[in-house]
N, C-alpha and C positions, 0 to 999 in steps of 0.2 A: 502493498498501498504505498501511494507517496504521501510523502508530509503533508501537499497541502489538502489532499482528501482528506489524509487522520487529522487534522487540523480543523476542518469544516466539520466533520464528525463530533469530536471533542465539543467543536463548539454551538453545533446543535444540541447536545445531550446536557451542557451545562443551562441554555435557556428552557430546554425540555423542561431541568428540575426544577427550577424557577417557578415555570408556567403551573408546572403539577401543584406547588407548593399552594399558591394563588387559587387554582381550580378546586383543591380536595374540598376547601369548606363549601362552594356552589354547588357539590356534588350532594354534602349534609344537609344545604339550605332546601334542596329539593326534596328531601323527606319530610319537611316542616311542611312547605310550599309546592307541591308538584304544578300547580301551574303559574309560576311567579315565570313569567315572560324572559325578566331583567335574567334569571339565574338561570334560563334554559337556553338565550341566547350567550351569557360567559362559556356556558361549558360547550354549544355550539362551536364558536370562534375557535375554541381551544382545541377540538377535537380536528375541526378543520384545518386547522394551520398547521398542526401535529402531522396530519397526514401527509399534505402539502409537500411540506419541508423534511418531514422521514424521508421521502421518496427521492428528493431530488440530491439528498446528501449519500442514500445508496442502502436508507435502511428499509429494504421490503415488506418483513416480516412484520415491524410497525405499521408502515405505510397500510398492507392490508388487514390489519385489525381495527384501526382506528377506520379504515374504510366501512365496515362493516356497522362499528360501533354509530359511525357518522348516519347510517341510513338509520337506525332506530330515533337516533336525536333529531335527525329530521322529520320525522314521522311526526314527534312530540312537539318540535317548533311549529309544522305544521297544522297542529291541534286535530292530528287525527288519530291522535293517542292520547289520552290521559298518563302520567306514570302511577302507578298503582304503588303496593308497599313490595310488590314481586321485580317491578320495572328497577326500582332505586335500589333494591337488593342487588342486582346485573348490573347497575350502573354503577355503584360502589367496589362489587366485584372487579369490574370494566377497570377502573379508576387505577385499583389494587394491582392491576395486570400491565397496564401503561408503566406502572411505576417501578417494578420489577421487571420489565424490557429494559426501560431507561438507566436503572441500577446496573444491569447484568451487565449490559453495552458497555455503561463506562469501565466494568472492570475488563470487559473483551469485546472489542469492536464487532468480532466476527462470530460474538454467538448467538445462540439461536433459541428461539421458544416454543413450546408448547400452547397453541393458541388455542387449536381447532375447537374442544369442548366450547369454549366461550363464544367461539363466532357461532359453532350449532345454538347454545340457548339465545343468542342474540336473533338467528333467523328464525327458529320456533318461536319467540315472541312476535318478532314481525308477521309470522304467518298466521298464529294461533289466535286472531280476533281480539283475545282477552282483555289489551289494552283498547283496542277501540270498542269494545263492549264498554270498559269504564267511562271512555269519553262520553259513549250514548248516554249512559247513565250521570254523565255530570249535566248533560245539557236538560235531561228531563228533569233533575233537580230544578237548576235555574228557571224553568220553565213554571215549575210548581210553585217553586217562590216568587217569581215573576205574577203568578196569577193569584196569590195571597193578597 
């Protein structure tokens, strides 16, 4: 690996670590307020930026994982899903996994990770309609309140 490439990767990992520190609270805040657009947008920006930058510096496994995660967050952002406790739990696991990947890559720039189980959980969550059902329930609840 060339020095320039190593430097780019190292700088990316430092920035990713700093961003992780800042966004972790957003993931936790989502648990208390799953409808917060501000929190959802913060998480989306983090994942979207991490996806693009990780691909640009050659961390394909990070990019692939964050791409799947971005799909889930985009559904939430677009109000196609409302994150319930299972969704928030999965998002927290994903945040931990990203932190583990960043930490692992800091130790070994050639490290590999087992992301498939979490990626399958993300895909299952997207396909299950469970979150979509939660969104429908939330709309129904709002309608009921509006009628009172």
